[in-house]
C-alpha positions as CSV (number, residue, x, y, z in Angstrom):
1,M,-5.0,-4.5,-13.7
2,S,-2.2,-6.7,-14.8
3,A,-0.7,-9.6,-12.9
4,T,3.0,-9.8,-12.1
5,T,4.7,-13.0,-11.1
6,F,7.7,-13.0,-8.8
7,L,10.2,-15.7,-8.1
8,I,11.0,-15.7,-4.4
9,P,13.6,-18.5,-3.6
10,D,13.5,-17.8,0.1
11,M,9.7,-18.3,0.3
12,T,9.6,-21.9,1.5
13,C,6.7,-22.5,3.9
14,G,3.2,-21.6,5.1
15,H,4.6,-19.0,7.5
16,C,6.3,-17.3,4.6
17,E,3.0,-17.3,2.6
18,K,1.1,-15.8,5.6
19,T,3.8,-13.1,6.0
20,L,3.8,-12.2,2.4
21,R,0.0,-12.1,2.1
22,G,-0.2,-9.8,5.1
23,A,2.5,-7.5,3.8
24,L,0.9,-7.2,0.4
25,N,-2.6,-6.7,1.9
26,E,-1.2,-3.9,4.1
27,V,0.0,-1.8,1.1
28,L,-2.5,-3.0,-1.5
29,P,-5.8,-3.7,0.3
30,G,-7.9,-6.4,-1.3
31,V,-5.0,-7.4,-3.6
32,S,-5.3,-10.8,-5.4
33,V,-2.4,-13.0,-4.5
34,S,-1.6,-16.5,-5.8
35,I,1.2,-18.5,-4.3
36,D,3.0,-21.7,-5.4
37,L,5.3,-22.6,-2.6
38,N,6.8,-25.6,-4.5
39,A,7.8,-23.3,-7.5
40,H,8.7,-20.4,-5.2
41,K,6.3,-18.2,-7.2
42,L,4.0,-15.4,-6.1
43,T,1.6,-13.8,-8.5
44,V,-0.1,-10.5,-7.6
45,T,-2.6,-8.3,-9.4
46,G,-1.9,-4.7,-8.7
47,D,0.9,-2.3,-8.8
48,A,4.1,-4.4,-9.3
49,A,6.5,-1.8,-7.9
50,T,4.5,-1.5,-4.7
51,A,4.2,-5.2,-4.4
52,E,7.9,-5.7,-4.9
53,E,8.8,-3.1,-2.3
54,A,6.4,-4.8,0.2
55,I,8.0,-8.2,-0.5
56,R,11.5,-6.8,0.1
57,E,10.4,-5.0,3.3
58,A,9.1,-8.3,4.6
59,C,12.7,-9.5,4.2
60,Y,12.3,-11.7,1.1
61,S,14.2,-11.6,-2.2
62,P,11.8,-11.2,-5.2
63,E,12.8,-11.3,-8.8
64,R,10.2,-10.6,-11.4
65,A,9.7,-13.8,-13.4
66,A,9.8,-11.9,-16.7
67,D,13.2,-10.5,-15.8
68,A,14.5,-13.9,-14.7
69,S,13.3,-15.4,-17.9
70,R,15.2,-12.8,-20.0
71,R,18.3,-13.3,-17.9
72,W,18.2,-17.1,-18.2
73,N,17.7,-16.8,-22.0
74,E,20.6,-14.4,-22.3
75,E,22.8,-16.8,-20.2
76,E,21.8,-19.7,-22.3
77,R,22.5,-17.8,-25.5
78,C,26.0,-16.8,-24.2
79,A,26.8,-20.4,-23.2
80,T,26.2,-21.7,-26.7
81,E,28.3,-19.1,-28.5
């Protein structure tokens, strides 16, 4: 299984971490979750779409890091033209 990293700007504390771990374990039992609160990043091994839906249903705003990186690169390219 592949790992997917989400940027979650509204994930800010230990309570957020506990809520998200619970939400993900509910829909993906035994899922591997790594959280970096300082960077607002959550990495999950499992079905990315299911994980993203669980994060949203827990009232957080995830963005896949790969999508954010592409968007930032596009914005940077446009700013230099």
